[in-house]
LOSEKE-969937 format. One record per residue: z, y, x of N, C-alpha, C in turn; residue in three letters. Coordinates in steps of 0.02 Angstrom, whole numbers, padded with zeros to 5 digits, always signed. Last residue first. Layout:
BEGIN
ZYXZYXZYXALA...
//
This chain:
BEGIN
-00123-01251-00509-00140-01322-00503-00154-01340-00431UNK+00009-01146-00556-00048-01157-00512-00060-01232-00505UNK+00055-01144-00730+00070-01158-00660+00006-01163-00621UNK+00059-01016-00852+00026-01074-00823+00046-01083-00751UNK+00113-00914-00932+00158-00954-00890+00125-01016-00862UNK-00022-00811-00942+00049-00816-00958+00087-00859-00909UNK-00155-00784-00926-00137-00853-00940-00063-00863-00955UNK-00219-00640-01006-00173-00666-00955-00152-00736-00973UNK-00390-00647-01053-00321-00640-01072-00277-00671-01018UNK-00510-00575-00939-00486-00630-00981-00414-00616-00999UNK-00544-00457-00881-00596-00510-00882-00575-00570-00924UNK-00527-00286-00900-00497-00350-00917-00552-00404-00921UNK-00548-00185-00770-00586-00210-00828-00560-00279-00842UNK-00438-00158-00687-00483-00104-00708-00523-00122-00769UNK-00275-00203-00694-00343-00231-00697-00389-00179-00726UNK-00146-00164-00574-00179-00157-00639-00247-00190-00636UNK+00004-00148-00498-00055-00190-00499-00084-00187-00569UNK+00093-00014-00411+00073-00052-00470+00011-00095-00457UNK+00235+00055-00353+00172+00026-00329+00150-00025-00381UNK+00305+00209-00416+00303+00136-00411+00236+00115-00381UNK+00422+00346-00409+00355+00318-00409+00360+00242-00402UNK+00554+00381-00438+00505+00434-00427+00434+00408-00434UNK+00647+00294-00567+00614+00299-00502+00567+00359-00499UNK+00800+00249-00642+00738+00289-00646+00711+00303-00575UNK+00853+00080-00599+00866+00151-00606+00799+00188-00615UNK+00836-00072-00698+00822-00031-00639+00835+00043-00652UNK+00871-00160-00795+00805-00128-00801+00787-00085-00742UNK+01039-00126-00762+00992-00165-00803+00927-00127-00812UNK+01079-00095-00598+01075-00064-00664+01022-00102-00703UNK+01054-00187-00495+01123-00171-00514+01126-00139-00583UNK+00920-00303-00540+00947-00243-00507+01017-00228-00533UNK+00855-00445-00535+00919-00423-00565+00946-00363-00527UNK+00681-00469-00582+00738-00477-00537+00801-00450-00571UNK+00593-00440-00683+00605-00510-00669+00660-00522-00618UNK+00568-00340-00821+00596-00340-00754+00619-00411-00738UNK+00415-00358-00916+00488-00363-00907+00507-00360-00833UNK+00276-00351-00928+00317-00321-00980+00392-00325-00970UNK+00223-00423-00814+00203-00437-00883+00255-00414-00934UNK+00351-00381-00707+00295-00427-00716+00283-00439-00791UNK+00432-00283-00587+00410-00287-00657+00350-00333-00661UNK+00571-00267-00483+00504-00296-00492+00491-00307-00566UNK+00668-00159-00379+00653-00186-00446+00582-00211-00448UNK+00780-00066-00292+00739-00127-00287+00730-00159-00356UNK+00868+00040-00300+00798+00052-00320+00757-00012-00324UNK+00990+00007-00248+00984+00011-00320+00914+00022-00345UNK+00910-00056-00104+00973-00043-00139+00963-00044-00214UNK+00758+00026-00053+00795-00033-00075+00858-00015-00112UNK+00592+00074-00014+00658+00094-00037+00693+00032-00065UNK+00516-00049+00096+00513+00007+00050+00585+00026+00031UNK+00459-00111+00253+00513-00104+00205+00499-00044+00160UNK+00303-00193+00289+00352-00139+00296+00402-00140+00239UNK+00186-00288+00387+00231-00281+00330+00280-00224+00343UNK+00051-00384+00442+00083-00319+00442+00126-00314+00380UNK+00030-00515+00422+00014-00490+00489+00040-00420+00498UNK+00118-00636+00329+00100-00565+00337+00085-00549+00410UNK+00159-00765+00298+00092-00755+00327+00072-00683+00337UNK+00285-00791+00263+00237-00788+00208+00166-00775+00233UNK+00348-00773+00384+00337-00842+00362+00290-00846+00301UNK+00357-00633+00384+00315-00667+00435+00299-00738+00412UNK+00448-00614+00283+00380-00588+00274+00333-00621+00324UNK+00562-00674+00344+00535-00701+00282+00463-00678+00272UNK+00583-00588+00452+00568-00658+00464+00536-00690+00403UNK+00614-00470+00381+00556-00473+00425+00534-00544+00438UNK+00734-00508+00319+00676-00491+00278+00612-00495+00319UNK+00815-00523+00431+00802-00580+00388+00740-00569+00344UNK+00814-00390+00478+00789-00444+00519+00772-00506+00479UNK+00876-00322+00374+00805-00307+00389+00775-00362+00432UNK+00973-00439+00277+00966-00389+00329+00892-00375+00339UNK+00985-00465+00100+00958-00482+00166+00967-00423+00214UNK+01093-00530-00034+01046-00483-00002+01025-00506+00067UNK+01171-00619-00103+01205-00574-00057+01159-00523-00023UNK+01189-00676-00260+01136-00657-00213+01163-00603-00167UNK+01302-00704-00331+01245-00750-00339+01186-00734-00294UNK+01386-00598-00298+01403-00665-00277+01344-00713-00280UNK+01297-00452-00238+01329-00491-00290+01342-00562-00266UNK+01209-00383-00154+01273-00352-00173+01306-00387-00232UNK+01039-00417-00212+01095-00416-00166+01157-00384-00196UNK+00869-00480-00219+00930-00457-00251+00989-00460-00203UNK+00718-00428-00157+00776-00470-00142+00836-00440-00177UNK+00543-00431-00184+00607-00400-00196+00662-00451-00183UNK+00379-00409-00119+00441-00448-00120+00499-00404-00141UNK+00205-00437-00117+00259-00392-00137+00323-00434-00146UNK+00055-00451-00028+00118-00483-00046+00171-00429-00060UNK-00119-00485-00032-00066-00435-00035-00002-00467-00060UNK-00236-00552+00079-00194-00563+00020-00135-00516+00024UNK-00319-00543+00190-00314-00486+00145-00281-00504+00078UNK-00304-00642+00281-00356-00652+00231-00355-00598+00178UNK-00192-00607+00351-00256-00600+00386-00316-00609+00338UNK-00091-00522+00225-00108-00576+00270-00175-00563+00304UNK+00028-00388+00202-00035-00420+00188-00051-00471+00243UNK+00170-00317+00113+00132-00336+00172+00067-00368+00152UNK+00327-00243+00065+00256-00258+00052+00223-00277+00118UNK+00492-00254-00007+00446-00253+00050+00375-00267+00026UNK+00659-00215-00045+00590-00218-00069+00544-00212-00009UNK+00828-00278-00065+00770-00255-00025+00706-00258-00065UNK+01005-00262-00064+00944-00276-00102+00885-00244-00064UNK+01075-00299+00102+01065-00257+00043+01010-00286-00001UNK+01167-00305+00247+01138-00346+00193+01135-00305+00129UNK+01119-00180+00371+01165-00224+00336+01129-00264+00283UNK+01045-00012+00357+01056-00077+00389+01106-00118+00348UNK+01014+00115+00321+00995+00062+00274+01004-00007+00304UNK+01040+00213+00414+01086+00208+00357+01070+00150+00311UNK+00940+00221+00508+01000+00183+00525+01047+00172+00466UNK+00814+00277+00511+00835+00240+00451+00896+00197+00464UNK+00722+00341+00601+00783+00374+00575+00805+00343+00509UNK+00623+00278+00665+00606+00305+00599+00667+00335+00563UNK+00688+00235+00780+00632+00281+00787+00615+00314+00720UNK+00782+00144+00725+00804+00206+00758+00748+00257+00760UNK+00701+00039+00671+00749+00076+00630+00766+00143+00661UNK+00582-00046+00689+00596+00016+00725+00641+00062+00684UNK+00549-00204+00712+00592-00166+00667+00615-00102+00703UNK+00443-00330+00710+00448-00264+00743+00486-00218+00696UNK+00370-00485+00733+00427-00449+00705+00437-00385+00745UNK+00189-00488+00735+00254-00498+00767+00309-00458+00732UNK+00068-00455+00675+00090-00524+00674+00158-00538+00703UNK+00061-00315+00684+00012-00357+00719+00038-00428+00727UNK+00223-00306+00636+00170-00265+00664+00124-00310+00705UNK+00341-00311+00509+00293-00350+00549+00239-00302+00573UNK+00419-00200+00473+00449-00267+00477+00407-00313+00521UNK+00450-00025+00496+00406-00083+00503+00449-00147+00498UNK+00584+00040+00387+00545+00034+00448+00490-00019+00442UNK+00472+00118+00270+00502+00112+00336+00567+00074+00333UNK+00349+00206+00188+00414+00173+00182+00448+00175+00249UNK+00210+00269+00089+00250+00263+00150+00317+00229+00135UNK+00046+00239+00037+00117+00240+00018+00159+00228+00080UNK-00113+00293-00010-00066+00283+00045+00005+00287+00017UNK-00279+00251-00066-00209+00266-00079-00168+00255-00016UNK-00404+00228-00013-00399+00267-00074-00328+00292-00086UNK-00474+00231+00152-00424+00208+00104-00421+00256+00045UNK-00559+00270+00255-00586+00227+00202-00533+00198+00156UNK-00482+00351+00343-00540+00379+00308-00563+00337+00249UNK-00380+00316+00424-00365+00320+00353-00425+00341+00311UNK-00421+00326+00552-00409+00258+00527-00396+00257+00452UNK-00427+00461+00585-00487+00429+00558-00475+00359+00530UNK-00283+00554+00531-00315+00511+00579-00373+00473+00547UNK-00319+00696+00426-00280+00637+00443-00318+00599+00496UNK-00311+00874+00396-00345+00814+00423-00294+00758+00432UNK-00344+01028+00326-00301+00970+00323-00339+00908+00346UNK-00338+01201+00319-00372+01144+00352-00323+01085+00354UNK-00364+01348+00228-00323+01288+00236-00366+01232+00268UNK-00369+01519+00261-00407+01457+00256-00361+01398+00271UNK-00337+01671+00169-00322+01623+00222-00360+01559+00209UNK-00342+01850+00138-00362+01780+00125-00338+01736+00182UNK-00295+01970+00176-00313+01963+00105-00333+01891+00087UNK-00154+02008+00286-00221+01980+00270-00232+01977+00195UNK-00029+02042+00317-00078+02097+00321-00148+02073+00301UNK+00037+01925+00311+00060+01977+00267+00012+02036+00266UNK-00013+01847+00411-00040+01836+00344-00018+01890+00295UNK+00063+01883+00524-00008+01903+00521-00039+01895+00451UNK+00193+01821+00487+00182+01894+00485+00108+01914+00484UNK+00233+01691+00496+00183+01707+00445+00165+01782+00442UNK+00331+01681+00594+00270+01641+00601+00214+01664+00554UNK+00426+01773+00548+00405+01775+00618+00339+01738+00629UNK+00458+01732+00421+00414+01790+00430+00386+01793+00500UNK+00455+01554+00394+00486+01614+00424+00435+01670+00433UNK+00378+01498+00238+00403+01491+00306+00433+01555+00332UNK+00258+01431+00132+00326+01455+00137+00353+01444+00207UNK+00116+01451+00035+00140+01438+00103+00208+01471+00110UNK+00057+01378-00112+00102+01428-00083+00121+01405-00013UNK-00106+01358-00189-00046+01335-00155-00003+01394-00134UNK-00219+01308-00321-00204+01344-00259-00141+01316-00227UNK-00234+01251-00443-00281+01230-00391-00273+01269-00325UNK-00144+01388-00503-00179+01327-00522-00233+01313-00470UNK-00020+01457-00391-00083+01462-00429-00113+01394-00445UNK+00150+01460-00413+00098+01424-00377+00033+01427-00418UNK+00259+01597-00395+00218+01557-00441+00161+01525-00401UNK+00395+01586-00279+00329+01613-00297+00295+01567-00348UNK+00561+01646-00245+00516+01592-00266+00450+01621-00291UNK+00555+01789-00130+00588+01746-00180+00542+01686-00195UNK+00483+01873-00058+00541+01844-00023+00583+01801-00071UNK+00303+01864-00070+00370+01877-00097+00424+01844-00055UNK+00142+01900-00112+00186+01891-00054+00256+01910-00077UNK-00010+01843-00191+00057+01872-00193+00094+01856-00128UNK-00139+01804-00165-00127+01839-00228-00057+01867-00233UNK-00266+01779-00052-00194+01788-00057-00179+01831-00119UNK-00395+01664-00083-00373+01733-00084-00298+01736-00092UNK-00450+01539-00094-00422+01558-00029-00398+01629-00026UNK-00486+01502-00219-00539+01531-00177-00515+01551-00108UNK-00369+01464-00280-00417+01412-00264-00474+01437-00219UNK-00244+01575-00203-00280+01544-00258-00332+01494-00234UNK-00083+01578-00131-00155+01580-00118-00191+01544-00175UNK+00068+01661-00092+00029+01622-00140-00045+01633-00130UNK+00195+01649+00022+00129+01679+00012+00088+01634-00033UNK+00363+01687+00052+00316+01643+00016+00251+01681+00004UNK+00467+01701+00198+00423+01731+00147+00381+01675+00115UNK+00630+01724+00280+00566+01692+00266+00528+01725+00210UNK+00760+01750+00308+00710+01784+00349+00641+01751+00340UNK+00802+01591+00245+00826+01657+00266+00777+01686+00317UNK+00659+01512+00164+00720+01513+00204+00741+01584+00219UNK+00606+01543-00010+00594+01534+00062+00660+01533+00101UNK+00633+01442-00154+00647+01505-00120+00635+01494-00045UNK+00496+01332-00201+00566+01347-00186+00572+01417-00156UNK+00367+01382-00320+00390+01356-00256+00465+01365-00249UNK+00329+01337-00490+00349+01385-00439+00374+01349-00376UNK+00286+01230-00565+00254+01295-00577+00270+01345-00522UNK+00274+01089-00451+00297+01123-00511+00263+01190-00518UNK+00211+01006-00361+00283+01019-00351+00313+01048-00415UNK+00082+01015-00400+00115+00950-00410+00190+00957-00401UNK+00037+01136-00358+00062+01132-00426+00094+01064-00442UNK+00103+01136-00186+00049+01138-00236+00080+01134-00306UNK+00160+01207-00036+00177+01181-00102+00118+01190-00149UNK+00195+01186+00135+00144+01200+00085+00165+01168+00019UNK+00298+01262+00262+00284+01210+00212+00231+01234+00162UNK+00354+01278+00421+00306+01308+00374+00285+01253+00326UNK+00522+01279+00485+00462+01244+00461+00420+01289+00416UNK+00641+01339+00515+00583+01359+00555+00518+01327+00531UNK+00738+01280+00442+00717+01347+00421+00655+01371+00458UNK+00708+01109+00403+00726+01160+00451+00700+01228+00428UNK+00681+01044+00282+00728+01013+00329+00752+01064+00380UNK+00641+01065+00112+00645+01096+00178+00698+01062+00221UNK+00555+00933+00027+00613+00977+00034+00616+01004+00105UNK+00375+00942+00015+00436+00908+00035+00494+00957+00038UNK+00237+00980+00004+00278+00963-00055+00340+00921-00037UNK+00204+00945+00169+00173+00960+00105+00218+00935+00049UNK+00240+01019+00333+00241+00967+00282+00215+00993+00216UNK+00201+01110+00431+00246+01055+00450+00251+01001+00397UNK+00055+01183+00482+00094+01166+00423+00136+01105+00440UNK+00029+01303+00612+00035+01233+00591+00077+01227+00528UNK-00080+01441+00607-00012+01416+00610-00010+01345+00580UNK-00191+01555+00687-00180+01492+00653-00107+01471+00659UNK-00302+01690+00700-00232+01668+00700-00225+01604+00659UNK-00427+01740+00690-00416+01696+00747-00344+01668+00748UNK-00431+01743+00516-00463+01767+00577-00452+01716+00633UNK-00303+01639+00474-00337+01700+00453-00366+01732+00515UNK-00255+01473+00425-00278+01523+00474-00305+01584+00438UNK-00151+01329+00423-00183+01384+00387-00201+01437+00439UNK-00156+01149+00446-00144+01218+00469-00174+01267+00420UNK-00117+00979+00486-00133+01032+00438-00117+01100+00467UNK-00124+00819+00511-00136+00879+00552-00161+00934+00506UNK-00004+00702+00473-00058+00743+00445-00064+00807+00486UNK+00031+00535+00525+00043+00607+00530-00016+00643+00500UNK+00102+00374+00517+00053+00422+00492+00077+00493+00502UNK+00095+00208+00579+00132+00270+00571+00081+00325+00557UNK+00008+00086+00477+00019+00123+00539+00067+00180+00526UNK-00101-00026+00402-00032-00005+00410-00022+00028+00478UNK-00221-00060+00275-00205-00037+00342-00132-00018+00344UNK-00326-00174+00180-00265-00135+00191-00259-00114+00264UNK-00482-00184+00088-00423-00212+00120-00368-00160+00131UNK-00587-00117+00032-00603-00175+00074-00542-00204+00110UNK-00539-00011-00037-00579-00059-00075-00592-00122-00035UNK-00368+00014+00022-00438+00031+00012-00475-00022-00027UNK-00217+00081+00061-00248+00031+00017-00319+00054+00003UNK-00103+00096+00195-00163+00121+00162-00195+00065+00122UNK+00068+00119+00219+00014+00072+00206-00042+00107+00170UNK+00165+00189+00355+00135+00193+00288+00082+00139+00282UNK+00310+00237+00449+00254+00192+00436+00230+00199+00364UNK+00352+00410+00487+00367+00342+00464+00304+00303+00448UNK+00372+00536+00544+00316+00494+00566+00326+00421+00547UNK+00471+00605+00476+00489+00569+00537+00434+00520+00560UNK+00372+00602+00333+00437+00620+00360+00452+00575+00420UNK+00213+00666+00271+00256+00617+00306+00323+00647+00328UNK+00187+00742+00105+00172+00729+00175+00224+00685+00208UNK+00119+00712-00060+00174+00729-00015+00157+00708+00056UNK-00011+00699-00113+00042+00729-00153+00100+00753-00108UNK-00179+00698-00084-00114+00697-00050-00063+00734-00093UNK-00299+00597-00158-00263+00660-00165-00194+00654-00133UNK-00359+00474-00158-00380+00522-00107-00345+00590-00111UNK-00282+00405-00256-00353+00422-00268-00376+00479-00223UNK-00137+00466-00188-00164+00427-00243-00235+00452-00257UNK-00016+00465-00063-00084+00485-00080-00110+00438-00134UNK+00128+00510+00012+00103+00478-00049+00035+00507-00064UNK+00246+00507+00143+00176+00515+00122+00161+00476+00058UNK+00413+00562+00099+00363+00528+00140+00295+00533+00108UNK+00500+00552-00038+00512+00571+00032+00466+00531+00077UNK+00465+00619-00199+00454+00566-00149+00465+00592-00079UNK+00592+00693-00298+00534+00707-00254+00526+00649-00204UNK+00704+00678-00376+00650+00630-00385+00591+00641-00340UNK+00821+00754-00366+00761+00784-00396+00706+00733-00412UNK+00924+00678-00314+00941+00734-00358+00880+00761-00396UNK+00866+00581-00229+00897+00561-00292+00908+00619-00341UNK+00710+00585-00160+00772+00625-00162+00807+00612-00229UNK+00649+00422-00111+00644+00486-00147+00712+00520-00148UNK+00540+00301-00035+00605+00334-00040+00595+00399-00079UNK+00408+00228-00139+00435+00264-00081+00509+00282-00091UNK+00430+00107-00265+00388+00131-00210+00426+00165-00154UNK+00459-00048-00354+00476+00020-00336+00439+00041-00273UNK+00317-00140-00421+00381-00136-00386+00396-00063-00371UNK+00226-00222-00553+00244-00163-00513+00309-00176-00476UNK+00091-00284-00658+00151-00293-00617+00164-00230-00576UNK-00003-00233-00743+00018-00302-00752+00085-00313-00717UNK-00008-00071-00819-00002-00113-00760+00023-00183-00778UNK-00038+00047-00891-00064-00018-00913-00064-00069-00856UNK+00029+00159-00857-00032+00145-00819-00063+00078-00836UNK+00138+00152-00941+00096+00212-00944+00029+00201-00909UNK+00196+00035-00895+00163+00035-00960+00118+00095-00969UNK+00247+00078-00769+00199+00023-00773+00161+00025-00840UNK+00338+00180-00805+00282+00194-00759+00228+00141-00767UNK+00426+00108-00890+00389+00166-00915+00328+00181-00872UNK+00476+00012-00800+00441-00010-00861+00398+00047-00888UNK+00541+00090-00706+00480+00055-00686+00441+00031-00746UNK+00591+00249-00776+00602+00178-00760+00536+00146-00742UNK+00567+00407-00691+00561+00364-00750+00575+00292-00729UNK+00582+00580-00640+00590+00508-00629+00582+00471-00695UNK+00518+00728-00558+00539+00691-00617+00543+00617-00600UNK+00451+00815-00470+00524+00818-00477+00548+00784-00541UNK+00314+00812-00476+00347+00770-00426+00422+00766-00436UNK+00230+00798-00626+00275+00841-00588+00315+00797-00541UNK+00171+00694-00685+00126+00738-00648+00167+00788-00607UNK+00282+00554-00656+00258+00611-00695+00209+00650-00653UNK+00298+00445-00576+00333+00444-00640+00306+00499-00686UNK+00145+00392-00496+00202+00436-00503+00234+00428-00572UNK+00091+00245-00414+00087+00289-00473+00151+00329-00478UNK-00012+00160-00294+00050+00194-00313+00038+00237-00374UNK-00110+00011-00328-00105+00084-00315-00036+00109-00331UNK-00230-00108-00337-00162-00097-00312-00156-00023-00295UNK-00326-00186-00458-00317-00124-00419-00244-00116-00401UNK-00440-00314-00492-00371-00295-00482-00367-00233-00437UNK-00570-00353-00493-00551-00300-00539-00479-00278-00531UNK-00588-00464-00413-00602-00398-00383-00584-00340-00429UNK-00506-00601-00400-00515-00553-00455-00526-00483-00426UNK-00519-00666-00279-00524-00705-00341-00537-00660-00401UNK-00498-00563-00193-00562-00601-00187-00573-00643-00249UNK-00373-00518-00216-00427-00480-00247-00495-00513-00237UNK-00229-00589-00243-00291-00607-00209-00349-00573-00245UNK-00057-00568-00221-00117-00542-00254-00178-00560-00212UNK+00105-00625-00258+00047-00629-00213-00016-00609-00253UNK+00272-00584-00269+00207-00578-00302+00153-00582-00249UNK+00433-00653-00271+00373-00640-00232+00313-00635-00279UNK+00607-00631-00269+00546-00634-00310+00487-00614-00267UNK+00757-00714-00225+00697-00678-00203+00643-00685-00255UNK+00928-00724-00193+00875-00730-00244+00817-00684-00226UNK+01030-00815-00090+00988-00755-00092+00932-00767-00143UNK+01194-00882-00057+01131-00880-00094+01095-00813-00090UNK+01259-00944+00096+01263-00894+00044+01195-00887+00009UNK+01249-01025+00208+01279-01054+00148+01289-01003+00091UNK+01169-00949+00293+01240-00960+00309+01280-00980+00247UNK+01072-00930+00158+01078-00906+00227+01152-00908+00244UNK+00968-01006+00046+01037-01004+00069+01037-00985+00143UNK+00863-00948-00088+00874-00971-00019+00948-00968-00003UNK+00763-00962-00222+00834-00955-00204+00842-00987-00136UNK+00622-00880-00295+00652-00922-00244+00727-00910-00241UNK+00484-00870-00399+00555-00856-00393+00585-00905-00343UNK+00321-00804-00393+00366-00859-00373+00437-00832-00370UNK+00162-00771-00461+00233-00751-00457+00275-00812-00441UNK-00004-00714-00429+00044-00768-00434+00115-00741-00425UNK-00162-00660-00477-00093-00639-00466-00046-00698-00478UNK-00290-00702-00512-00281-00671-00447-00211-00648-00431UNK-00266-00679-00681-00315-00704-00632-00307-00666-00566UNK-00087-00672-00696-00154-00654-00719-00202-00680-00667UNK+00016-00758-00660+00029-00699-00701-00034-00675-00735UNK+00052-00919-00634-00006-00875-00637+00010-00819-00686UNK+00187-00971-00533+00165-00951-00600+00104-00905-00595UNK+00249-01102-00451+00204-01046-00439+00171-01029-00505UNK+00408-01166-00423+00355-01157-00472+00314-01094-00456UNK+00446-01256-00272+00456-01200-00318+00395-01195-00365UNK+00410-01356-00186+00473-01364-00222+00488-01308-00271UNK+00326-01250-00077+00338-01319-00095+00408-01325-00127UNK+00255-01134-00049+00312-01133-00095+00329-01202-00121UNK+00154-01173+00040+00201-01119+00058+00264-01120+00015UNK+00084-01271-00030+00116-01287+00034+00170-01236+00051UNK+00039-01199-00140+00078-01260-00151+00116-01279-00088UNK-00036-01100-00075+00025-01082-00111+00069-01143-00124UNK-00142-01175-00023-00098-01139+00023-00032-01122-00012UNK-00202-01219-00141-00175-01268-00093-00126-01235-00045UNK-00240-01096-00197-00192-01139-00232-00161-01190-00185UNK-00333-01054-00099-00273-01014-00113-00220-01057-00147UNK-00433-01153-00105-00398-01139-00042-00332-01104-00056UNK-00474-01143-00239-00446-01206-00214-00406-01194-00150UNK-00522-01012-00240-00467-01031-00285-00433-01094-00260UNK-00627-01025-00147-00572-00979-00134-00511-00996-00177UNK-00711-01115-00213-00681-01135-00149-00621-01091-00133UNK-00748-01035-00323-00713-01099-00333-00678-01121-00270UNK-00813-00929-00259-00754-00916-00298-00714-00980-00309UNK-00857-00975-00089-00873-00966-00159-00808-00954-00197UNK-00812-00879+00058-00811-00939+00017-00836-00923-00053UNK-00840-00819+00223-00845-00809+00151-00848-00875+00114UNK-00721-00871+00348-00790-00866+00325-00791-00856+00249UNK-00579-00769+00393-00610-00830+00369-00681-00817+00348UNK-00538-00687+00545-00553-00685+00474-00590-00748+00454UNK-00424-00635+00664-00467-00690+00642-00478-00684+00567UNK-00432-00469+00727-00397-00521+00690-00447-00574+00668UNK-00458-00404+00891-00483-00419+00825-00444-00476+00793UNK-00350-00290+00968-00372-00359+00968-00397-00377+00899UNK-00294-00168+00953-00366-00169+00966-00394-00240+00965UNK-00159-00185+00944-00196-00176+00882-00271-00177+00892UNK-00084-00313+01040-00119-00249+01040-00163-00243+00978UNK+00057-00386+00964-00011-00397+00987-00047-00330+00988UNK+00221-00327+01016+00166-00336+00968+00100-00353+01001UNK+00365-00404+01070+00305-00369+01095+00248-00380+01046UNK+00496-00380+00951+00458-00422+00996+00396-00384+01016UNK+00652-00343+00898+00589-00311+00918+00555-00357+00968UNK+00768-00351+00768+00730-00387+00819+00668-00348+00835UNK+00920-00343+00705+00864-00299+00722+00827-00327+00782UNK+01011-00446+00687+00988-00410+00629+00927-00368+00644UNK+00992-00605+00758+01004-00534+00770+00974-00494+00714UNK+00954-00724+00696+01021-00718+00723+01040-00645+00735UNK+00875-00745+00545+00869-00713+00611+00940-00701+00636UNK+00919-00836+00447+00848-00826+00461+00836-00796+00529UNK+01040-00963+00449+01027-00892+00461+00953-00883+00481UNK+00967-01102+00373+01029-01067+00389+01015-00994+00397UNK+00839-01131+00323+00896-01171+00301+00962-01138+00316UNK+00715-01078+00344+00766-01034+00319+00828-01071+00296UNK+00626-01177+00383+00649-01129+00434+00706-01086+00410UNK+00598-01246+00265+00635-01279+00318+00665-01229+00366UNK+00532-01149+00192+00589-01182+00162+00631-01216+00215UNK+00425-01109+00271+00480-01063+00262+00542-01096+00231UNK+00347-01192+00393+00371-01205+00326+00431-01161+00313UNK+00320-01170+00525+00276-01139+00477+00297-01150+00405UNK+00419-01245+00589+00417-01172+00598+00376-01139+00544UNK+00388-01376+00551+00452-01348+00533+00451-01272+00537UNK+00262-01391+00606+00270-01398+00534+00336-01368+00511UNK+00293-01377+00740+00252-01327+00708+00259-01330+00632UNK+00369-01493+00765+00400-01427+00770+00360-01373+00735UNK+00265-01594+00739+00324-01587+00697+00357-01519+00704UNK+00164-01601+00837+00152-01563+00776+00214-01550+00735UNK+00208-01678+00945+00182-01610+00957+00179-01570+00893UNK+00254-01796+00884+00298-01759+00929+00275-01687+00936UNK+00139-01836+00815+00200-01820+00778+00246-01778+00820UNK+00051-01864+00919+00035-01809+00873+00097-01788+00834UNK+00117-01975+00976+00108-01914+01015+00094-01854+00969UNK+00108-02067+00871+00173-02045+00894+00167-01979+00932UNK-00031-02083+00863+00006-02056+00806+00073-02030+00826UNK-00057-02141+00987-00086-02076+00972-00049-02042+00914UNK+00006-02265+00971+00033-02217+01020+00006-02146+01008UNK-00077-02318+00869-00005-02311+00858+00024-02259+00906UNK-00202-02322+00929-00192-02279+00871-00119-02265+00859UNK-00175-02417+01027-00195-02349+01047-00183-02301+00989UNK-00149-02529+00946-00097-02502+00990-00112-02430+01010UNK-00276-02544+00886-00216-02531+00844-00161-02501+00886UNK-00354-02572+00998-00369-02513+00957-00308-02494+00916UNK-00298-02691+01043-00297-02632+01086-00307-02568+01045UNK-00328-02775+00933-00258-02761+00952-00252-02699+00995UNK-00465-02782+00942-00435-02749+00884-00363-02730+00899UNK-00475-02854+01059-00503-02785+01056-00471-02747+00998UNK-00417-02976+01024-00386-02936+01076-00410-02863+01073UNK-00510-03016+00926-00441-03003+00906-00405-02960+00958UNK-00621-03036+01006-00623-02984+00955-00553-02964+00933UNK-00576-03146+01080-00591-03083+01115-00591-03025+01065UNK-00567-03243+00978-00506-03223+01015-00516-03155+01050UNK-00700-03258+00943-00654-03231+00894-00591-03205+00928UNK-00744-03317+01062-00772-03252+01040-00725-03218+00991UNK
//
């Protein structure tokens, strides 16, 4: 009887041994792929610009079941320990973690700073773009922008015109549109219940009677003389001079036309100026009022803020880099980078990459996309980079931009706490 039992035990042990081997064979590649430290040992992406077939956006994303606060903290900390194995994960404030990484790509070093934000752990955290000034044509350092808004952390935001500081692309703060889209570039929407990412267009027009004309952009530098542009007081006290054979029409808050001029026009408080070719605006020259209509796609209805960038890095979980479509061919190559994205669990991720120096060579867009994918982003996009790439955490710049402290910026993407719930833990490590 004892002998029979020993034989049975032997069979069980052998079966378990072979099962373990099989599981190791099948699971080991996945462990390597999902571990960013292992996957980034050499070149992250062989081709600088990769486009894979995206998952249809209509497909529902998998979401986790609601957890208690304690369970969520445990889940997040365990995930971070696995994701950043071998690196120190610093608690910046409740719900905010900071990690410094050094990677080697083709034996060359790359210094990376990552901020992860979990609003489920701290619902008081607010992620929002902030302008350097109430006037769009001004710039300030990231430290100035962050401290003015009592921000815990911040990174640089949209592209901007270096000569003036005007943001280039869509910027909406607290439901107010400051600037309109350029080249239909990708934008991120930030709402109370999560994030959205898509290419963005604004359907705007002005009309008088039965005559209607399309508005090509809002508070943006003129690209074509044929465009009809709208300027608000956020641009400044006066509009630009209209194009050749063009006119500026000023409209007050009640929709009444108060001036028509072939020079720069004073912008009425809470009103606007329409600037464009006379050929398109001629019917308004005989009118006493006009009506402004401005709409965005319904997918943006429940977002509070919008910040644009480009190109896409991750779209619906897949690497997707549309440099040509978004007319961003000038930003290719290895450079300092800034990127944002979010995971299926609505964790927000901000990244800066130092570059153009011996101690950190920078990343291509393909390498950055691969990195954002390995951090778990289901959608991610590139922001302004190069000399603009800068990250601020708890009062100091934590990366190494070319200019100490970073160049003056048009705007920044900030993380603030609406109601302080506890003193910042400072340099505590995640447990």
